[in-house]
C-alpha positions in Angstrom: 62.7 208.8 169.1 64.2 209.1 165.7 61.1 208.4 163.7 59.2 211.0 165.7 62.1 213.5 165.1 61.5 213.1 161.3 58.4 215.2 161.3 60.9 218.3 161.6 62.3 217.9 158.2 65.9 217.7 156.9 66.8 221.6 157.5 65.9 221.1 161.2 67.9 218.0 161.8 71.0 218.5 159.9 71.4 222.3 159.5 72.8 222.7 156.1 73.5 226.2 156.6 75.5 225.6 159.6 77.3 222.8 158.0 78.4 225.3 155.2 79.7 227.5 158.2 81.8 224.8 159.6 83.1 223.9 156.1 84.0 227.6 155.6 85.8 227.6 159.1 87.9 224.4 157.8 88.7 226.1 154.4 90.0 229.3 156.3 92.0 227.4 158.8 93.6 225.6 155.9 94.5 228.8 153.8 95.7 230.7 156.8 98.0 227.9 158.4 98.9 226.8 155.0 99.2 228.6 151.6 98.8 232.2 153.1 100.4 231.5 156.5 103.4 233.8 155.9 101.1 236.9 155.1 99.8 236.4 158.8 103.3 236.1 160.3 103.4 232.4 160.4 106.5 230.4 159.8 105.8 226.6 160.1 102.5 224.8 159.3 100.6 223.2 162.2 101.9 219.6 162.8 99.6 216.6 161.8 98.4 216.5 165.5 97.4 220.2 165.4 95.4 219.8 162.3 93.6 216.6 163.2 92.7 218.4 166.7 91.2 221.6 164.9 89.1 219.5 162.2 88.1 217.0 165.2 86.8 220.2 167.0 84.8 221.4 163.7 83.2 217.9 163.5 82.4 218.1 167.2 81.0 221.5 166.8 78.8 220.6 164.0 77.5 217.5 165.8 76.3 219.4 168.8 75.1 222.6 166.9 74.0 221.1 163.6 72.9 217.5 164.0 69.9 216.2 165.6 71.4 216.7 168.9 70.8 220.5 168.5 67.2 219.9 167.9 67.0 217.6 170.7 68.6 220.4 172.9 65.5 222.1 172.4 63.3 219.2 173.4 64.9 217.7 176.6 67.4 219.3 179.1 69.2 215.8 179.1 70.2 216.6 175.4 71.1 220.3 176.1 73.4 219.1 178.9 75.2 216.6 176.5 75.4 219.4 174.1 76.9 221.9 176.5 79.3 219.7 178.1 80.9 218.9 174.6 80.6 222.7 173.1 82.2 224.1 176.5 84.5 221.3 177.7 85.8 219.5 174.8 85.5 221.7 171.6 87.6 224.7 173.2 90.4 222.1 174.4 90.9 220.8 170.7 90.8 224.2 169.2 93.5 225.5 171.6 95.6 222.7 170.7 94.8 222.8 167.0 95.5 226.5 166.2 99.5 227.1 166.2 101.2 229.3 168.7 101.9 231.9 165.8 98.2 232.4 164.9 97.3 232.7 168.4 99.8 235.4 169.2 98.6 237.3 165.9 94.9 237.1 167.5 95.7 238.3 171.1 98.5 240.3 170.9 96.9 243.1 169.0 97.0 246.5 170.8 93.1 246.3 171.7 92.8 242.9 172.7 96.1 242.3 174.5 95.4 243.9 177.9 91.8 242.6 177.9 92.9 239.2 177.3 95.6 239.3 180.0 93.3 240.6 182.5 90.7 237.8 181.8 93.0 234.9 181.9 94.3 235.7 185.1 93.4 232.3 187.0 91.1 233.8 189.4 89.3 236.0 186.8 88.9 233.2 184.4 87.9 230.7 186.8 84.9 233.2 188.3 84.1 234.3 184.8 83.2 231.0 183.3 81.6 229.4 186.3 79.5 232.6 186.9 78.2 232.7 183.6 77.4 229.1 183.4 75.5 229.3 186.7 73.9 232.5 185.5 72.6 231.2 182.3 71.1 228.1 183.8 68.9 230.2 186.1 65.3 229.5 184.9 64.7 233.4 184.3 67.7 233.7 182.4 67.6 230.5 180.6 63.9 230.9 179.3 64.9 234.6 178.4 67.8 233.3 176.2 65.4 230.7 174.4 62.8 233.7 173.5 64.8 234.8 170.5 67.4 233.6 167.8 69.4 236.9 168.7 69.4 236.2 172.6 70.2 232.5 172.0 73.1 233.1 169.5 74.5 235.7 172.0 74.4 233.7 175.1 75.7 230.8 173.4 78.6 232.6 171.8 79.5 234.4 175.1 79.6 231.0 176.8 81.8 229.7 174.2 84.4 232.6 174.4 84.2 232.2 178.3 85.3 228.6 178.0 88.3 229.4 175.9 89.1 231.8 178.6 88.8 229.4 181.4 91.0 226.7 179.5 93.7 229.0 178.6 95.7 229.2 182.0 95.8 225.6 181.9 96.6 224.8 178.4 98.1 227.9 177.1 99.5 227.4 173.5 101.5 230.5 173.9 104.8 229.4 175.7 105.2 232.4 177.5 101.9 232.9 179.1 102.2 229.1 180.4 103.5 230.2 183.8 101.1 228.5 186.1 102.8 225.8 188.1 101.3 222.1 188.0 100.2 222.3 191.5 98.2 225.4 191.0 96.9 224.0 187.8 95.7 221.1 189.6 94.2 223.2 192.4 92.7 225.3 189.4 90.8 222.4 188.0 89.5 221.3 191.3 88.2 224.8 191.9 86.4 224.7 188.3 85.0 221.3 189.7 83.7 223.0 193.1 82.3 226.2 191.5 80.3 224.4 188.7 78.5 222.1 191.3 76.1 224.6 192.5 74.2 225.0 189.3 74.1 221.2 188.5 73.0 220.3 192.3 70.0 223.0 191.5 68.9 221.3 188.6 69.3 217.7 190.0 67.4 218.3 193.2 64.8 220.6 192.2 61.4 219.0 192.9 59.6 220.7 190.0 60.3 221.7 186.4 62.7 224.8 186.3 62.7 225.8 182.7 59.3 226.7 180.7 61.5 225.7 177.5 60.8 222.3 178.3 57.3 222.2 179.3 53.9 222.1 177.4 53.1 225.9 177.3 54.0 228.3 174.3 57.6 228.5 175.5 58.4 225.2 174.4 57.2 226.0 170.8 59.1 229.3 171.1 62.2 227.5 171.9 61.8 224.7 169.0 61.3 227.7 166.5 65.2 228.5 167.2 66.1 225.7 165.1 62.8 224.5 163.2 61.9 226.5 160.1 59.1 228.9 160.8 56.6 227.3 157.8 57.6 223.8 159.1 56.8 224.5 162.9 53.6 226.3 161.8 52.1 223.4 159.9 53.2 221.0 162.7 51.7 222.9 165.9 48.6 221.5 165.8 50.0 218.0 166.2 52.7 218.7 168.8 51.4 218.2 172.4 54.8 218.7 174.2 58.1 217.3 174.8 56.6 213.8 175.8 55.8 213.2 172.4 59.7 212.5 172.1 60.7 210.9 175.5 59.2 208.5 177.9 60.9 210.8 180.9 58.6 213.3 182.6 60.0 216.8 182.8 61.6 216.5 186.3 63.3 213.0 185.5 64.4 214.7 182.2 65.8 217.6 184.2 67.6 215.3 186.8 69.1 213.2 184.3 70.3 216.5 182.4 72.0 217.6 185.6 73.6 214.3 186.3 75.2 213.8 182.8 76.4 217.5 182.9 78.6 216.8 186.3 79.5 213.4 185.4 81.0 214.8 181.8 82.7 217.7 183.6 84.3 215.6 186.4 85.5 213.1 183.5 87.0 215.9 181.4 88.6 217.8 184.2 89.7 214.2 185.6 91.5 213.7 182.2 93.1 217.0 181.9 94.1 216.7 185.8 95.9 213.4 185.1 97.7 214.6 181.8 99.1 217.7 183.9 100.0 215.5 186.8 101.9 212.7 184.7 103.7 215.5 182.7 104.8 217.3 186.0 105.8 213.9 187.4 107.7 212.5 184.4 109.5 216.2 184.2 110.4 216.1 187.7 111.9 212.6 187.6 114.0 213.6 184.8 115.8 216.2 186.9 116.6 213.7 189.7 120.3 213.1 190.1 121.2 209.5 189.2 122.5 207.6 192.3 126.4 207.4 192.0 127.9 204.1 190.8 130.6 202.5 193.1 133.5 201.5 191.8 134.2 197.7 191.9 
């Protein structure tokens, strides 16, 4: 497959402009949390762990949005679901943990954002918001519409990304006074997330026919490719491009089924890890509060 992808050229495979955008975010983070932190109300620099998590999140963001994975996500649904799992389930966690508390307060405690933020991060609201948006996005009519133009594709991707931060905030709030959810409720929240995302995955896994025009041989596939392949390159390649089957041995339905399965598995793994961390922290904290048995005098 890798050799076949080479026909799209360096810009389509490695997105140099997106790479510069990621580098810009890294520099901005370094300046705001480092030399210029006092201008933003910051006191202490982020810990080594926080810095590592944030920079790792940027690396993952480039891998799924700037590397060949992004190109593949316009060719196979399997690659798209791998991209979505990392983009929506992993990157936001690392960013939440990587950005210091004082910077989060500076961002979300502004007069306009604060009431909206408090409403959207209510557990039930955030739970429904993310899962409804995710399921709505993967409805064929919406998904195909999002692949029709760069503006629509970027807008829907950004909205989902913001909703992913919102859904993780009640669980992993970096602002201590907003971390009010009891560990048992957090675990129920994770289970609720797992249940609510299942219908979208099941629809994709068990559909007997291709759902998404963007992964078939008609004009929609070429239109989706245009989102990440420069126009002049794609125009020159169009006569030689027969369809997605040029780059994968799976037919469209098999690719669709594998994509749904991978999304569900990666979601379960991510939620399972977070649930385990919450449980063991709660268990460890609870065991420390148990009074020790009195010692008997000999």
